C-alpha positions as CSV (number, residue, x, y, z in Angstrom):
1,M,-36.0,56.6,180.5
2,T,-33.1,57.9,178.2
3,F,-31.8,57.0,174.8
4,G,-28.7,59.2,174.6
5,E,-27.1,57.1,171.7
6,L,-30.3,57.5,169.7
7,L,-30.5,61.3,170.0
8,S,-27.7,62.1,167.7
9,P,-27.9,59.7,164.8
10,Q,-26.5,61.9,162.1
11,D,-25.0,59.1,160.1
12,S,-27.8,56.7,160.2
13,V,-31.5,56.5,159.7
14,T,-33.7,55.9,162.6
15,V,-36.9,53.6,162.0
16,F,-39.5,53.1,164.5
17,M,-41.6,49.8,163.8
18,A,-44.4,48.2,165.8
19,G,-46.6,45.3,165.0
20,D,-50.4,45.0,164.7
21,V,-52.3,48.2,165.8
22,M,-55.8,47.3,166.2
23,T,-57.6,50.6,167.1
24,G,-61.0,49.3,165.9
25,R,-63.8,47.4,167.8
26,G,-63.4,47.9,171.6
27,I,-60.8,50.7,171.4
28,D,-62.8,52.5,168.9
29,Q,-65.8,52.5,171.4
30,V,-63.7,54.6,174.0
31,L,-62.3,57.2,171.5
32,P,-63.9,60.6,170.7
33,Y,-66.0,59.3,167.8
34,P,-67.2,55.7,168.5
35,G,-68.7,54.1,165.5
36,D,-71.6,51.7,165.1
37,P,-70.8,49.2,167.8
38,R,-72.7,46.2,166.0
39,L,-70.7,43.2,165.4
40,H,-71.1,39.9,163.5
41,E,-68.9,37.7,165.5
42,P,-69.9,34.3,167.2
43,Y,-68.1,35.5,170.5
44,M,-69.5,39.1,170.7
45,K,-72.3,41.1,169.0
46,D,-71.6,44.5,170.3
47,A,-68.1,46.1,170.4
48,T,-68.9,47.7,173.8
49,G,-68.7,44.2,175.2
50,Y,-64.9,44.4,174.6
51,V,-64.8,47.5,176.8
52,R,-66.7,45.7,179.5
53,L,-64.3,42.9,179.6
54,A,-61.3,45.0,179.9
55,E,-63.0,47.1,182.7
56,A,-63.8,44.0,184.6
57,V,-60.2,43.0,184.8
58,N,-58.4,46.4,185.2
59,G,-60.9,48.8,186.3
60,P,-63.1,51.5,184.5
61,I,-62.0,53.6,181.5
62,Q,-63.2,57.1,181.7
63,K,-64.8,57.4,178.3
64,P,-64.4,59.1,176.0
65,V,-60.7,59.3,176.1
66,Q,-58.4,61.7,174.1
67,C,-56.5,60.3,171.4
68,K,-53.1,60.6,173.2
69,Y,-54.6,58.3,176.0
70,I,-54.3,55.0,174.1
71,W,-50.5,55.7,173.3
72,G,-49.9,56.4,177.0
73,D,-46.2,56.2,178.0
74,A,-45.2,55.2,174.4
75,L,-45.9,58.8,173.0
76,P,-43.3,60.8,175.1
77,V,-40.8,58.0,174.6
78,L,-41.4,58.0,170.7
79,N,-41.2,61.9,170.7
80,Q,-38.0,61.8,172.7
81,I,-36.3,59.5,170.2
82,A,-37.7,61.4,167.3
83,P,-37.1,58.7,164.6
84,D,-36.9,59.5,160.9
85,V,-39.7,57.0,160.1
86,R,-42.7,55.7,162.2
87,L,-44.1,52.5,160.7
88,I,-47.0,50.3,161.9
89,N,-49.1,47.5,160.6
90,L,-52.7,49.1,160.8
91,E,-55.0,46.0,161.4
92,T,-58.4,47.6,161.2
93,S,-60.8,49.1,158.6
94,I,-61.4,52.8,158.9
95,A,-65.0,53.0,157.9
96,T,-68.7,53.8,158.4
97,S,-69.7,50.9,156.0
98,N,-71.7,48.0,157.5
99,E,-71.2,45.8,154.6
100,Y,-69.2,43.3,156.7
101,W,-67.3,40.5,155.1
102,P,-69.5,37.2,155.3
103,N,-68.3,34.1,157.0
104,K,-65.5,35.8,158.8
105,G,-65.2,35.5,162.5
106,I,-63.7,38.8,163.4
107,H,-64.5,42.2,162.0
108,Y,-62.3,45.3,163.0
109,K,-63.6,48.8,162.3
110,M,-62.6,52.3,163.5
111,H,-64.8,55.4,162.9
112,P,-63.1,57.7,160.5
113,G,-63.3,60.5,163.0
114,N,-60.8,58.6,165.0
115,T,-58.0,58.5,162.3
116,A,-56.6,61.7,164.0
117,C,-55.4,59.4,166.8
118,L,-52.7,57.8,164.3
119,Q,-51.7,61.4,163.7
120,T,-51.2,61.9,167.4
121,F,-48.7,59.2,167.4
122,G,-47.0,60.7,164.4
123,I,-47.4,57.7,162.1
124,D,-45.9,58.1,158.7
125,Y,-46.6,54.7,157.1
126,V,-49.2,52.1,157.7
127,T,-48.9,48.6,156.0
128,L,-52.3,47.2,155.1
129,A,-51.6,43.8,153.6
130,N,-53.3,42.0,156.6
131,N,-56.4,40.0,157.6
132,H,-58.5,42.8,158.6
133,V,-58.4,45.7,156.3
134,L,-61.3,44.3,154.2
135,D,-63.4,43.2,157.2
136,W,-65.9,45.8,156.1
137,G,-65.9,45.0,152.5
138,Y,-64.7,47.0,149.4
139,A,-66.6,50.0,150.6
140,G,-64.6,49.8,153.9
141,L,-61.3,49.5,152.1
142,T,-62.2,52.7,150.0
143,E,-63.0,54.6,153.2
144,T,-59.9,53.4,154.9
145,L,-57.6,54.5,152.0
146,A,-59.5,57.9,151.8
147,S,-59.2,58.5,155.6
148,L,-55.5,57.8,155.5
149,K,-54.9,60.2,152.7
150,D,-56.9,62.9,154.4
151,V,-54.3,62.8,157.3
152,N,-51.3,62.5,155.0
153,I,-50.4,59.0,156.1
154,K,-48.8,57.0,153.4
155,V,-49.9,53.4,152.8
156,A,-48.6,50.3,151.2
157,G,-50.1,46.7,150.7
158,A,-53.7,47.5,149.5
159,G,-55.4,49.7,146.8
160,G,-58.0,49.9,144.3
161,N,-56.4,47.6,142.0
162,Q,-53.4,45.3,141.9
163,Q,-50.9,47.9,140.7
164,A,-52.0,50.3,143.4
165,A,-51.7,47.5,146.0
166,E,-48.3,46.6,144.9
167,Q,-46.9,50.1,145.1
168,P,-44.5,50.8,147.9
169,A,-44.5,53.8,150.2
170,I,-41.6,56.2,149.8
171,M,-40.2,58.6,152.5
172,D,-37.5,61.1,151.7
173,I,-35.3,61.7,154.8
174,A,-33.5,65.0,154.5
175,G,-29.8,64.6,154.1
176,K,-30.0,60.7,154.5
177,G,-31.8,59.2,151.5
178,R,-35.0,57.4,151.3
179,V,-36.9,54.7,153.1
180,I,-39.0,52.5,150.8
181,V,-41.6,50.2,152.4
182,F,-43.1,47.3,150.5
183,S,-46.1,45.5,152.1
184,Y,-47.0,41.7,151.5
185,G,-49.5,39.5,153.1
186,L,-49.7,35.6,153.0
187,G,-52.6,33.4,153.6
188,S,-51.0,31.8,156.6
189,S,-51.9,34.9,158.5
190,G,-55.7,34.4,157.8
191,I,-56.0,36.6,154.7
192,P,-58.8,35.1,152.5
193,S,-57.7,34.4,149.0
194,K,-60.5,36.4,147.6
195,W,-58.9,39.6,149.1
196,A,-56.0,39.5,146.6
197,A,-56.1,42.6,144.5
198,Q,-56.7,42.1,140.9
199,K,-56.2,44.2,137.8
200,D,-59.7,45.4,137.9
201,R,-60.6,44.7,141.6
202,P,-59.5,46.4,144.9
203,G,-57.8,44.3,147.5
204,V,-54.5,43.5,149.3
205,N,-51.0,42.5,147.9
206,L,-51.2,38.9,148.7
207,L,-48.3,36.8,147.8
208,P,-49.4,33.4,146.4
209,D,-46.4,31.5,148.0
210,L,-42.9,31.8,149.2
211,S,-41.3,30.4,145.9
212,E,-38.3,31.6,143.9
213,D,-41.1,33.1,141.5
214,S,-42.2,35.4,144.4
215,I,-38.7,36.3,145.2
216,R,-38.0,37.3,141.6
217,K,-41.2,39.5,141.6
218,I,-40.2,41.3,144.7
219,K,-36.7,41.8,143.3
220,D,-38.1,43.4,140.1
221,Q,-40.3,45.6,142.2
222,I,-37.4,46.7,144.4
223,D,-35.0,47.2,141.4
224,A,-37.6,49.5,139.8
225,V,-37.4,52.0,142.5
226,K,-34.4,51.5,144.9
227,L,-31.5,53.9,144.4
228,E,-28.1,53.9,146.0
229,G,-28.4,54.9,149.6
230,D,-32.1,53.8,150.0
231,I,-33.2,51.5,152.6
232,A,-35.8,48.9,151.4
233,V,-38.2,47.5,154.0
234,A,-40.3,44.4,153.4
235,S,-43.2,44.4,155.9
236,I,-44.8,40.9,155.8
237,H,-48.0,39.8,157.5
238,W,-47.5,36.0,157.9
239,G,-47.8,33.0,160.2
240,S,-50.0,32.0,163.1
241,N,-51.0,34.2,166.0
242,W,-49.4,32.1,168.7
243,G,-46.1,30.2,169.3
244,Y,-42.5,31.0,169.1
245,A,-41.4,28.6,166.5
246,V,-40.4,30.4,163.3
247,P,-41.3,28.2,160.2
248,L,-38.2,27.1,158.3
249,E,-39.9,28.5,155.1
250,H,-40.1,32.0,156.7
251,I,-36.4,31.9,157.5
252,D,-35.5,30.7,154.1
253,F,-37.7,33.3,152.4
254,A,-36.3,36.1,154.7
255,H,-32.7,35.2,153.7
256,R,-33.6,35.1,150.0
257,L,-35.2,38.5,150.1
258,I,-31.8,39.9,151.5
259,D,-29.6,37.9,149.5
260,A,-31.4,38.2,146.0
261,A,-34.0,40.8,146.3
262,G,-32.3,43.7,148.0
263,V,-34.2,43.9,151.1
264,D,-32.5,45.6,154.0
265,V,-35.0,45.2,156.9
266,I,-37.8,42.6,157.3
267,H,-40.7,43.8,159.4
268,G,-42.8,40.7,160.2
269,H,-46.0,40.6,162.0
270,S,-49.2,38.5,162.6
271,S,-48.2,36.9,165.9
272,H,-49.9,38.3,168.9
273,H,-46.5,38.3,170.9
274,A,-43.0,39.0,170.0
275,M,-41.0,36.5,168.2
276,P,-37.2,36.0,167.7
277,L,-35.0,38.4,165.9
278,E,-32.2,37.7,163.5
279,V,-29.2,39.8,162.0
280,Y,-28.4,38.1,158.8
281,H,-25.5,39.4,156.7
282,G,-25.8,42.7,158.7
283,K,-29.7,43.1,158.1
284,L,-32.4,43.1,160.6
285,I,-35.1,40.4,160.5
286,I,-38.1,40.7,162.8
287,Y,-39.9,37.5,162.3
288,G,-42.9,38.6,164.4
289,S,-43.3,42.0,166.1
290,G,-46.2,41.1,168.1
291,D,-49.4,43.2,168.7
292,F,-48.9,46.8,169.6
293,L,-52.3,48.0,170.5
294,N,-55.5,45.7,170.8
295,D,-58.8,45.2,172.8
296,Y,-57.9,41.7,174.2
297,E,-58.0,42.5,177.8
298,G,-60.2,40.2,179.7
299,I,-60.1,37.6,177.0
300,G,-58.7,34.3,178.4
301,G,-56.2,31.8,176.7
302,H,-52.6,31.8,175.8
303,E,-51.6,33.5,178.9
304,E,-48.1,31.9,178.9
305,Y,-47.2,34.1,176.0
306,R,-47.9,37.2,177.9
307,G,-49.6,39.1,174.9
308,D,-50.2,42.0,177.2
309,L,-46.4,42.8,176.9
310,V,-45.6,44.7,173.7
311,L,-42.5,46.2,172.1
312,M,-41.4,49.4,170.3
313,Y,-38.7,48.5,167.9
314,V,-36.3,51.4,167.2
315,A,-33.6,50.5,164.5
316,R,-30.7,52.6,163.4
317,I,-29.8,51.5,159.9
318,E,-26.7,52.7,157.8
319,P,-28.0,54.1,154.5
320,D,-24.9,53.1,152.3
321,S,-25.0,49.5,153.3
322,G,-28.6,49.1,154.8
323,N,-26.9,47.3,157.7
324,L,-28.2,47.4,161.3
325,V,-26.2,49.8,163.6
326,Q,-28.3,49.5,166.7
327,L,-31.6,48.0,167.8
328,Q,-33.4,49.1,171.0
329,M,-36.8,47.5,172.0
330,I,-38.9,49.5,174.5
331,P,-41.4,47.1,176.4
332,L,-44.7,48.4,177.5
333,Q,-47.9,46.8,178.9
334,L,-51.3,47.0,177.6
335,R,-53.8,47.9,180.5
336,Q,-57.0,49.7,180.2
337,F,-56.6,50.1,176.4
338,R,-53.4,52.1,177.0
339,L,-49.6,51.5,176.6
340,N,-48.0,51.6,180.1
341,R,-44.3,51.2,181.3
342,I,-43.6,47.7,182.6
343,S,-42.2,46.3,185.8
344,R,-38.7,45.1,186.2
345,K,-39.9,41.7,186.7
346,D,-41.7,41.8,183.4
347,G,-38.7,43.3,181.6
348,I,-36.6,40.4,183.0
349,W,-39.3,37.9,181.7
350,L,-39.1,39.4,178.3
351,K,-35.3,39.4,178.1
352,E,-35.1,35.9,179.2
353,T,-37.9,34.5,177.0
354,L,-36.5,36.3,173.9
355,N,-33.0,35.3,174.7
356,R,-34.2,31.7,175.0
357,E,-36.1,31.7,171.7
358,G,-33.4,33.7,169.9
359,Q,-30.4,31.1,170.5
360,A,-31.1,29.4,167.3
361,F,-30.5,32.7,165.5
362,G,-27.5,33.8,167.7
363,T,-29.3,36.8,169.1
364,Q,-28.9,38.0,172.6
365,L,-30.6,40.9,174.3
366,Q,-29.5,42.9,177.3
367,L,-31.8,44.8,179.8
368,S,-30.8,48.3,180.8
369,E,-31.6,49.7,184.2
370,D,-34.4,51.6,182.7
371,N,-36.0,48.5,181.2
372,V,-34.9,49.0,177.6
373,L,-33.8,45.8,175.6
374,N,-30.6,46.3,173.6
375,L,-29.7,43.9,170.8
376,V,-26.1,42.8,171.1
377,I,-24.6,43.1,167.6
378,G,-21.3,41.3,167.0
379,E,-18.4,42.7,165.3
């Protein structure tokens, strides 16, 4: 697998993005420091049960695995590309706390000792405005923030109060400017309204709606920090888990973020599978990046969406304009809690599916001989 065009991007900023990374629960149980496996879910009471489900479908996992195991074939590919920024949505609490959030069906938790696995993948930023970061209460959120700080991973979207939760993560790219990431969550993704950070209470950066007031607030936040040559990323946790239809209000909001608020890249997530893309006025919009790593193997339902197929998004952005220069998407398959290269047949399925769903947005993907999806960008 080669990426010649991406190996010499002197005049652009290369940003790696992935959707939901769920290293808690079952995956946590196979890592070097498994946490307390007790769960409070109607479906499963012990996290090791998710390991057994995966093994029943795809064979035994030799536990414990090394940190690099879960990243599988994605790790050498990402190291070859050597992007300027590596950004994911981390959808798990990193905690030892057992103070789970009551009346919530799913609780994701990874032991702090396994935070090094995020380092192994070279993650720079994690967005936290999602519906799992507070699964284990305020104590769990405090541990999560401390664990990420200990390994020098920047965060956006959650904090000890509203001001902290609204703060963007900023990375200086030597000789190229800065990438500024703002993280927002919406109730449509399943974030409880009580999780919204307040002046005197920890929580997530929860948008109340997709109104003009929200646009103005985001514009003010971006204007306060964005300098000439900066690339502003809005990472948004929104929408349902399944289905390709992009809500009209999401489309309108994304366009307004670009037209009125100064956003250059929209990194959407919450869907368990990849959704359509759009290039709007030269700017990249990913409406739903899909899951990137989870413990869903062996859980039936929604097979038609092929949630086992995931994507690495590698975007080259022109700093002066914020416009998209190139987008490559590297498909992988989740198998045995590991990211693996896909078959040609699966690559063709992904291309045809995303091209079908992307027709409404005028987007088209081509599949290379080594199963890399390339977005066709018009003149």
